[in-house]
N, C-alpha and C positions, 0 to 999 in steps of 0.2 A: 424526425420530429419526436419530441418527448412524449412518452405514454403517460407520464405523471405530470401533474401541474408543477410548475416551478414557482414556489412561494416568493412573492416580491417582498423583500425585507421591509420596504416602506409601508406596506399594507398588512403585514403579518400581525397576528394578535396572539395573546396568551403566551403559553410556554414557547411556541415557535418564535415569537418576537423577542422574548427574553433571551433565547439562545443566539438568534441571529444578531441581535444588538449587543450581546454580551461577549461570550468567548469567540464568536465568529464575526465580530465587528471588523469590517474591512476585508473580510474573506468570504464574500458572497458568491462562491463558485456554484455552478449549476448542480453539482452533486449535493451540496448542502441545501440548496433551495428545493431540490426534489425530496431529499430526506426530511425536510421540515414539514412535509405532509403528516408525518408522525414524529412529534417531538421526542417520543420514547426511542424511536429508531435513530434519530439524530444524536440523542444523548448517549445511546449505546456506542455509536461510532466515536464520539468525543471521549467517552470514558476509557475505551480500550486504547485509542490512539494517544491520549494524554498520558495514560499509565506507562505505555511503552516509551514515551518520550523521556521518562525518568529512569529507564532501565540501563543496563550495562552496554547494550549495543549502541554504537554511534549513529548519528543521523544518516551518514553515508551507508552504514551497514543495514539500517532499517530500510533504506531506499533500494538496496540491492534485492532484499526479500520482496519488496513491493513490485519492483520491475520484473523480476523473474516470474512471480506468480501471475502478474497482469499479462505478461506475454503468453505464458502457458495456457491461460484462460481466454486469450484473445480479446482482452478488454482494451479497446482503443482509448477510452477515456483515461483509464489508469496509466496506460503506457505514456500518454501525453503529459498527464499531471505529474507522474513520478519522474519523468525525464526532467521536467522543469524544476521540480523540488530537489531532485538528486543533484542537478547542476548547481543549484543555489547552495547546497551543502558541501560542495567540493568534488563531486564526481565529474569527470570529464565526459564530454559527449560520447567518446569512444567507450568509456566504462559503462555508460547507460546502455549502449548497444550490447556490450558484452554481457551485462547482467540480464538483459532480455533474452539473450541466447543461452544463458545458464552456464557459461564458461568464461572465466576472466583471466587476464594475464597476471594480475596481482595474486600471489599465492594464497594469502589469507582470505581475500574477497572471493577467490575462486572456490575455496573450501566452503564458504558461506553459500555461494550460488549453487554449488553442487549438492550441498545438504538440503537446500530448499527444493531443488528439483527432485531429489530423492523422496522427500516427504510427499510431493505431489504425485510422482510416478508410482510410489508404493502405498499411496493412500494412508500414510502414517506408519505403515508396517516396515520401518527401516531396519536395517541389519546392524549387528554389533560392529561390522566393518565401517558402516556409514558413520556411526557415532565415533569410532576410533579415529577415522580420518578427520572428522570435524575437530575433535579435541586435539589431535596432533598439530593442527594449524594454530592452536593457541586459544581455542574456545573452551568453555566449561559448561557445567550442568545448567547454570542460570541462563547462559546464552541459548542453550537448546530450548529451554522453556520459552524464552522470548521469541525465538524463530517460529516456534509453533503458534504462539499468540499472534505474531506478525502475519503468519500464513493465514490464520483465521480471519484477521482483519482484511487482508487482501481478498480472500474469497468473498467476504461480506460485500465489499465495495464493488468487486468485479461483477458478481451476480446481480447486485442492485442495479448497476449501470446497464447490464444486459436487459433486465426486465424493464427498467425505466426508459431505456434508450436515451440516456442523458446526453444532451448536446455538448460537444467538447468545446470548452472555453479556455483551452491552453494551446500554445503552439503545437503543431503536430509533431509526434515523435519521429525521428529519422527512420527511414526504411531499413530493415535488416535482411 
């Protein structure tokens, strides 16, 4: 059961209503309804997510980051949500499972997953070898910045869902 109220878009008021009826119209997922308790928190999510959507990493690559971090943090909501989103952006179900394991068969996506895992395991204190391996796969400095931002976004939603105990409103992610 959710620890935070899920704001019903039909009865929302003020800034929460403006966001739920505006940029989130038709996307009334439980995460957003819980975040709507603080329009500032919801706007923070939308700002970072929206900015990353205009970055250099593809949707599939952004989802690899989200899946890897969600799995590392044990966020069932994010694993389910990003499995569905990743598949809608072209990841296969097998690739969503691989991303959650942090090791992928596609060499470039594997470098991304491994780099993301390294950020997590080393708490950001990655090595020159970690950067070199990532860049050798075809990524650049901008991609590094975006992976760090994506990692931060994932931690935000993972921890929010842990605290809120957000009810999962996506198909369950396959077992790994």
